C-alpha positions in Angstrom: 94.4 91.1 110.9 95.2 94.7 111.9 98.7 95.3 112.6 97.9 98.4 114.4 95.7 96.4 116.6 98.5 94.1 117.5 100.9 96.6 118.2 98.5 98.5 120.5 97.6 95.3 122.5 101.1 94.5 122.8 102.2 97.8 123.9 99.3 97.9 126.7 100.5 94.4 128.0 103.9 95.6 128.5 102.9 98.8 130.1 100.6 97.0 132.4 103.0 94.2 133.1 106.6 95.8 133.2 105.6 99.6 133.7 106.3 101.8 136.6 103.4 103.0 138.8 103.6 106.9 139.9 101.0 106.3 142.7 102.0 108.4 145.6 104.6 110.2 143.7 104.4 113.9 143.0 102.5 114.3 139.8 100.8 117.3 137.9 97.6 116.0 136.2 94.4 115.8 138.4 90.9 114.5 137.8 87.9 116.7 137.7 87.2 115.7 141.4 90.6 117.1 142.2 92.4 113.7 142.8 95.7 113.1 141.7 95.8 111.2 138.5 98.4 108.6 138.7 99.6 106.4 135.8 101.6 103.1 135.0 104.3 104.1 132.5 106.8 102.7 130.2 109.7 104.5 129.0 111.1 104.9 125.4 108.2 102.9 123.4 109.0 102.6 119.8 106.0 101.5 117.4 106.3 101.1 113.7 103.7 101.2 111.2 103.9 100.3 107.2 101.7 102.8 105.8 102.0 101.2 102.6 100.5 98.0 103.9 97.6 99.2 105.9 96.4 102.2 107.4 96.7 102.0 111.0 93.4 102.9 112.6 92.5 100.6 115.5 89.3 98.1 115.0 89.1 97.4 118.5 87.4 100.6 118.9 85.9 103.2 116.7 88.0 106.1 116.2 86.5 109.6 115.3 88.1 109.9 112.1 86.8 113.1 111.0 87.5 114.9 114.4 90.9 113.5 113.9 91.7 114.8 110.5 90.1 118.2 111.5 92.5 118.5 114.3 95.5 117.9 112.2 94.2 120.4 109.2 93.9 122.7 112.2 97.6 122.3 113.5 99.5 121.9 110.2 97.3 123.5 107.4 95.6 126.3 109.3 98.3 126.5 111.7 96.0 127.7 114.5 96.2 127.9 118.1 92.3 128.9 118.5 89.6 126.4 119.4 87.1 128.5 117.7 88.5 127.4 114.3 88.3 123.8 115.4 85.3 121.6 115.0 85.7 119.3 118.1 85.9 120.3 121.8 89.3 118.3 122.7 91.2 121.5 123.3 88.6 123.2 125.4 90.0 122.6 128.9 93.1 124.4 127.8 92.0 127.5 125.9 91.5 130.9 127.6 88.5 133.1 127.3 89.3 133.9 123.8 89.9 130.5 122.7 93.6 130.5 122.6 95.7 127.4 123.8 98.8 130.2 123.7 101.8 129.8 121.5 101.6 126.2 120.8 101.3 123.6 118.1 99.6 125.5 115.1 101.4 128.8 116.3 104.6 127.4 116.1 104.3 125.8 112.7 103.2 129.1 111.4 106.1 131.3 112.5 108.4 132.5 109.8 112.0 131.9 109.6 114.6 133.2 107.4 116.2 130.8 105.1 118.8 131.4 102.2 115.7 130.7 100.0 113.6 133.3 101.4 111.2 133.4 104.4 109.0 130.3 105.0 107.2 128.9 108.2 108.2 125.1 109.2 105.2 123.5 107.2 106.4 125.4 104.1 110.2 124.5 104.6 109.0 120.9 104.9 107.2 120.9 101.5 109.9 122.8 100.0 112.8 120.3 100.8 110.7 117.4 99.9 110.1 118.9 96.4 113.4 120.3 95.9 116.1 118.2 98.3 114.2 115.0 99.1 117.5 113.6 100.5 118.1 116.3 102.9 118.8 114.8 106.7 117.4 118.1 107.9 113.6 117.9 107.1 112.3 118.3 110.8 109.7 120.4 112.5 109.8 121.3 116.3 107.2 122.5 118.5 108.9 122.6 121.7 110.3 126.0 121.7 111.6 127.0 125.1 111.5 130.5 124.7 107.4 130.3 124.2 106.8 127.3 126.7 105.8 129.9 129.3 103.0 130.9 126.8 101.7 127.7 126.2 98.6 126.5 127.9 100.1 122.9 127.4 103.4 121.9 126.5 103.4 120.0 123.2 103.0 116.3 123.5 103.7 115.6 119.9 106.3 117.8 119.5 108.6 116.8 116.4 108.4 115.4 112.9 111.4 113.9 111.3 110.9 113.4 107.5 113.2 110.9 105.6 113.0 109.9 101.8 113.9 106.6 100.5 113.4 104.6 97.2 113.2 100.9 96.1 113.7 99.1 92.9 109.6 98.7 92.4 108.8 102.0 91.6 110.4 105.2 90.2 108.5 107.2 92.9 110.3 108.1 96.0 109.2 106.7 99.4 108.2 109.2 102.3 108.6 108.2 105.8 108.4 110.0 109.0 109.5 109.6 112.8 106.8 111.2 115.4 108.3 112.2 118.5 106.1 112.4 121.8 107.2 113.5 125.2 104.1 112.1 126.7 101.3 109.8 125.4 98.0 109.0 126.9 97.6 105.6 125.7 93.7 105.1 125.9 92.8 108.7 125.0 95.3 109.6 122.6 97.8 106.8 121.2 96.0 105.7 118.2 94.4 109.4 117.5 98.2 110.3 117.2 98.9 107.6 115.0 96.4 108.0 112.5 96.8 111.9 112.3 100.5 111.5 111.6 99.8 108.9 109.2 97.4 111.0 107.2 100.0 113.7 107.2 102.6 111.5 105.5 99.8 110.5 103.0 98.8 114.1 102.3 102.5 115.2 102.0 103.4 112.1 99.9 100.5 113.0 97.4 101.4 116.6 96.8 105.0 115.5 96.3 104.4 112.6 94.2 105.8 110.1 96.4 104.6 107.0 98.0 103.9 106.4 101.5 106.5 104.2 103.7 106.7 104.1 107.4 105.5 106.1 110.4 107.9 105.3 113.2 106.3 106.5 116.7 108.5 107.2 119.4 107.2 108.0 123.0 109.3 109.0 125.7 106.4 108.4 128.4 103.8 106.1 127.4 101.3 105.7 130.2 97.9 104.4 131.3 95.9 106.3 134.0 94.9 104.6 137.0 91.1 105.2 136.0 91.7 104.2 132.5 93.1 100.5 133.6 89.6 98.4 133.3 88.7 100.3 130.0 91.9 99.4 128.8 91.8 95.4 129.9 88.5 95.2 128.4 89.5 96.8 125.1 92.5 94.7 124.5 90.5 91.6 124.7 87.9 92.4 122.1 87.9 91.0 118.5 90.3 92.4 116.0 89.2 92.9 112.2 91.0 93.5 109.0 92.6 97.0 108.7 90.6 99.4 106.8 91.8 101.2 103.4 92.6 104.9 103.1 90.9 106.8 100.2 92.3 110.5 99.5 91.0 112.5 96.9 93.7 112.2 94.2 92.7 115.6 92.6 94.3 117.3 95.6 97.6 118.4 94.6 98.1 121.5 97.0 98.5 120.9 100.7 96.4 123.8 101.5 93.6 122.7 99.4 92.8 119.6 101.3 89.5 119.1 103.3 88.2 116.7 106.0 85.8 115.2 103.3 88.8 114.6 100.9 89.8 111.5 103.1 87.5 108.2 103.7 88.1 105.0 105.6 86.8 102.2 103.3 85.8 98.9 104.9 86.1 100.0 108.4 84.8 97.2 110.7 85.4 98.0 114.3 84.5 97.3 117.9 82.1 99.7 119.6 83.3 103.4 120.4 84.6 103.6 124.0 82.5 106.4 125.8 82.9 109.0 128.2 86.7 108.5 128.8 87.7 110.4 131.8 90.5 112.8 131.2 93.2 114.1 133.3 94.0 117.8 133.3 
């Protein structure tokens, strides 16, 4: 059965049983009706996914796989911060009249920096180091730039990736691993979405660098379930679990900037019903 489902279920049970309630406290998010959106939260959740064994898409519910990929390409490949270049509406609530979310996410990845090897943005620096200096302990991206926070319509939730390369005796190919750091994670709406996105990112980088995929480690400072999500979560984690799907990536793509949404497919993806009309706190 799917390891990702078991990780998700255990995390939700831990939050519900052992978490801290923010009810009555001073919180920022609100629901559409203006009432405060309280949570049950846990500090310091760490989940590990072995991408060499399975693709970590939940089978408890259907994930919007194409939209998931579209957003990670929007951020990491297009380096965009404008929702008019995105094919979903998940960022609409944070965009201004021109479609911009401010100096966030893709904008930060696309800012050029001067290195001894020349000018590169953060994505190109990662690719350069993975190809030329794979055992570097400095292959890190950071979106939480304090000088620009006042110009971001939402502070980055998934704010940092650390890449680390290992090897084993079974293959001549190196193994690409990654740590995703999140300051905040809405467990129902975004947890598995983010896991799948950054699993895809590791697969993309591994393919263009002729590596194998290894582990994705997901570190969450504040993992929370909103008050209005609790009944949905309780129903969701009691559903049937199916076998994890297999990921297919177009093997012909060797350039990071050539990947398209249709170059990714989930094979044998059996899942429960999609969770509809989830309220989102803003």
